[in-house]
N, C-alpha and C positions, 0 to 999 in steps of 0.2 A: 233675370230669363235669362234661362236658355239659350246656348246658338246654335239656329240650325243648322241640320244636319248637309255635308255636304253632296247633292244629287250627282252621280254620276250617270249617263247616259253608253254601256257597252254594247260597242258594236261587234256581234260573232257573226262572221260570215262562212257559217257553218253547221253541220246536222247536230246540233249539241242540246244533250248530253248522249254523246258516242260511244263513252268508254276507252278512247282512245288520247295519244299523250296534246296536241294539242291542247280538247276539251277537261283536259284536265288540270293544266293548268291556269284556263280560265279557270276554270271550282276554286281554285285553289288562292289563288290569289284573292277571289270573291269571298269566299269565307275568312283570307286572314286583314280585310279590311274592313266589314260590317263590323268588326267589334272595335272598332278606331268612329265611330260614328260616321260611318260614311252609308248614303243615300241610294243602292245601289236598283235600277232601270237595262234587265240585258234582251237585246234585239235579236231573232236569230232565224236560223231556217224553220220551216214547216216538221221538218223529220228534229228528229230525238227522245231524248225520255225525259218529263222537266222535273226537276226537284226541288225540295221547299231551301225555305233559306231565305231565298229573293226573286222575286218578281218575270219571267218567264215573259215577254212577246213575240211568237209569229209569225209570219207571213202566212200567204191565202197556203191552203194545198197547192203541191201542184201534185195531180196522183200520178205522172207518169216519170217525177224523177222521184227516184228509192234511193239512192246511193247515198252510203255511211261513212266509206271509205275516205282518207283523203286522196290527194290528186287533182290535178286543173279538165276543167271540164266546160265543151262547147256548149254546158247550161248554164252558166254562171253569170253571163251578163242579162239575161232576163234575170234570174233570183235574186244578183245582187239590185239594180234597177227595183223590183218591189220589195226587199228591203230600208233602200234608201227609201219611200215613199208609207210602209209601217212605220221607221226609226224617227221622219219629219214628224208622225202622227201620233205618236206617243211622245215628243220632245214639247208634241204644241201642249199640256195639259202637266209632263213633266217636267219642263223648263228648267236641263239641266246644268250645272255651275262647267262640265267638264263631260267631252267624249273620247272615250276610252275604246279605242280601234285595234282590234285583234286582226293582223295578218293585212295582204296590201291592199284584197277588196275590203275590208272594215275599212282600213285609210284613207283611201281612194273616196270612199260613203263621205268620212270624215271631213274627208276636207273641202267636200259638200256642201256640208250641217255648216262645216264650222264661221261658213262663213253670210250663213244663212243666220246663224241661231248667233253668228258675235261672241263665241266663247271657246274656247285652248284645245285642242287637239292633241291627243297621248296615245303614241303607235310604241301597241308590244309589235314588234319585230322580228320572227323565229328567224329569219334567212334571210335570202335570196329569190324574186321570186324570177328573176331569171335564172337561175341555176337549178331554183328548182322544176321550174316546166320545160327543162333545157336534157336535166334530166332525167326527170318521166316520160320526155321522148315522145313529148309535145309541139314543139319547135323544134328545129335542126337548129346544129348548132352554125351561127354564122350565116342563118337565115333570113331578110331583110324581115320578118314576121319578131323574130330575136329582136334584133334591133330598135322592134318598134315596143315591143315587153321592156326591153334595157331604161329609153325612153322615159316612157307614162313610173319607169322606177323609182327613178329619179326621180322626175316630179312628184310623189307620193313624198320620199322619202324627204325633201325640202319643205315640203304643205305643213308636216309636222311642227310642231311648238314644239315638241320633246318626242324622245325615243328610246323606250325601252328593250333591250334584246336579254333574249336566252343564254347566250353565252357570249366570256370575250371575244373572240376573233369575228364574232359578226360588227361591235363596234368598228376594231380595226378599216374591216372591209368599209361603214359607212361612212368612217372619216375617209377611206382615198376617194371614193365617190363622190367628194364636197359635201358631207354635212359636219357640220362646224361640233368640235369635240365637242363643247362646252353642252350641247344638245342631244345626245345621247351620251347612255351609261348603261351598263352590264346587270339586270337580273336577275342572278341563274335563276333554275327551278330548283327543287327542295324538295323534303321528304318530311313526311305527318311519322316521328320515328315511333311515337305512342299506339298506331296502326302497320306500318311498316315496320314488322321483326321477327324476325326466326319464329316459326309454329310449326307446331310437331307435322313429321311429314307423315303418318300413318295414317291420319286419318287418310287426306287425300292421296299418296298412292295408292291404296287401297281403291277410294270410289273409280279413279284415270287407272285401272288394273297396270300401274304400269310393273316391271319386270323386280325385284327382289336386290338376284347376282346382278344387275348392272350400276352405273355411273349414270344421272338423269340427268345429258344437259337441258338447262332453259333458257328458252325465248321467250318474251312475253311482247305484241308488240305488232302494228296492221301488217298485217300481209300483203308487200310486192315489193318486186326487185331491186326501188330505193333503198325498201329497210334491210336487205341485203338476205335476204330470205332464199333466195335460188342460187346462191353464192353458199347457203348452207346447208343447202341439201346434196353440191355438191360434193362439200366437203365432204359429210353424212356419209356418201355413196363411199367415196378416196378413203376415211376409216373403218368402215364396214370392208373395203376390201384387204385393207392389213390386218383381218382380223381384231380389231378394236370391241370390246365387251363394253358398247355404248348405248344409250339408247335417249332418243330426243323426244323432251317435251312443246311443242311447239304449238307456243298461246297467241289465239286473234285470227284475224275475219279477214279478210271473206279469203277461207281455206282448200272449198272444191279445186280449184287448180293447183294449188297444190299437193294435196291427196294422188289429182291419176299426174304429175311428177315423180311423189313418190314413189309410188306404182313402178311408177315407168324406170328408174331408177336401181327396183328391187326392194327399196329401204322400207318395205308396209311390216314390215313387222320391229324395224329398230325405227320406228318413227309413231309417237301418236299427238292426234290433231285436237284440242278440247275446243273450236269455234269461238267466238268471242266467251269472254271473261268479265263478271258484271268490277265495275271500279272498286268494290264494296268489296266482293274475295280474293279480288288480286294477290294480297298476302297469303294466304293460302295455297294457291297453284301454288307461288313463287319458291314455299315451304318445300317445295319437289323434288326439290329438285340439288346434285348436289356439287354443280356450276350452273355458271352463266353465259352466255352468249347475245352479242350487239352487230354483227355487222353490217350497221348501217354505213351506204357509201355516199352520201353525203359531205361535203366539208366545210360547209357553210350552218347547216339545223343541228342546233342543238340536241340531244338525246340528252332526255328527258327519264328513259324510264329505266338509267345508271344509277339515279341516284333510290332507285324501291331495288334492283339489284341490292347495291349498301348497305340499305335499311337492314335485309331479307336476309344478311351474312353468305352471299354467293359470291364467289371467288370466279372472277369475269376477266371473257376474252372479248376483248374487241381490236377496232385496227388504228391502228398510227396513226391517229388528228389531233391537229391543234385542239379540239374540237375536247374530244374525250380524253386527250392529256391532263385538259383542265380543268375535268372534273374525276377524274380516278387517279391522277400525279404516278405514284409506283405504288398501286395498291390492282394493277390490274395487268394480265399476262398481252403484252399486242404481238398482232401480224400486219404483217407490213400488205401497206392499204390498196381491195380490192385483190389480192392474192390466194387464191383457193386455198393449194398444198399449204402456203403460212398459213392458212385461217385451220386447215384439220390438222399442222402439227401443232398446233398451241391451244386446240380441243385436249386432241391427243396427250399432249401431254403435261395440262393443268389437273382432266384425267388419272391420270397414273401416276400422281407426286401429290398423295396426303400432306404430308410437308408444305409444298409450296401449296397448297389451299387453303393452308389453313394461318399460314405467312400473309394471303394478299389478305 
């Protein structure tokens, strides 16, 4: 008699799938475990596009909420309440053996559900909730609200039966915060090198009308200050003032505010914005670049795009953080954390040194 499959209820409090980092981790984890005999049901927000391979259950449509990008929002509480109710309804027929919750909101919902369903909770943690909302400017550092979120984060962490993180430094953060070391383990992001690999540059450069006489500096990801896009444009302005023959290919969304910022900095002839890039086309778009950059300013969150850069053969400039060091080792050029001048200098150096690009 065949063994029954492990039934896993996946909680994704996010507009899955929207072609961005967190969603890529959720998708690729699902793709990895299904061939091992795991049966999945994923519960998520009303937004996002459906994918083949596993069933996706969505909350009721909320017509006034259309945010696809990451970051905190005061709409989250009622969206997550709807997600809890939807997940309980799905669980009634699905009868999961395990809850796999993504993000702290998902783990909060999972902590309630595990007590109702009497099944274990696996928390997929991508960083510190309190650090994220503070970095996004959602709460002020040292405020009462920040302290309340810190207490909530602590309760969520301790309510999980096991925690996996996408970066080693997050493990140490959790252990320092009181999570027993035996209940947490790093499960770093990865990349499918059969999909992400260097491709020809000519086709995509022609499609995007990129200049043929300049080095192309690529960035792929969400466009917000948390990802360092403001710093990247300021670095580009410094390089332009120095006469650098570079062109920046900035791929991602939402791009409107950054188009305006690029124009205000006099960069309209030096930057191409693509808007949202479908995940399955990302290898082609990345292949347009001569080098890549990731100026993410978080000290605790993983930086999954670096694996895609590596697989596509792009020498890369990053800020010097423990997370980036864990991923890149000695295969990147590092700039002092948060320093625009050093970021510009590293980009200029790597763009102008072919031997260094080949070495990295």
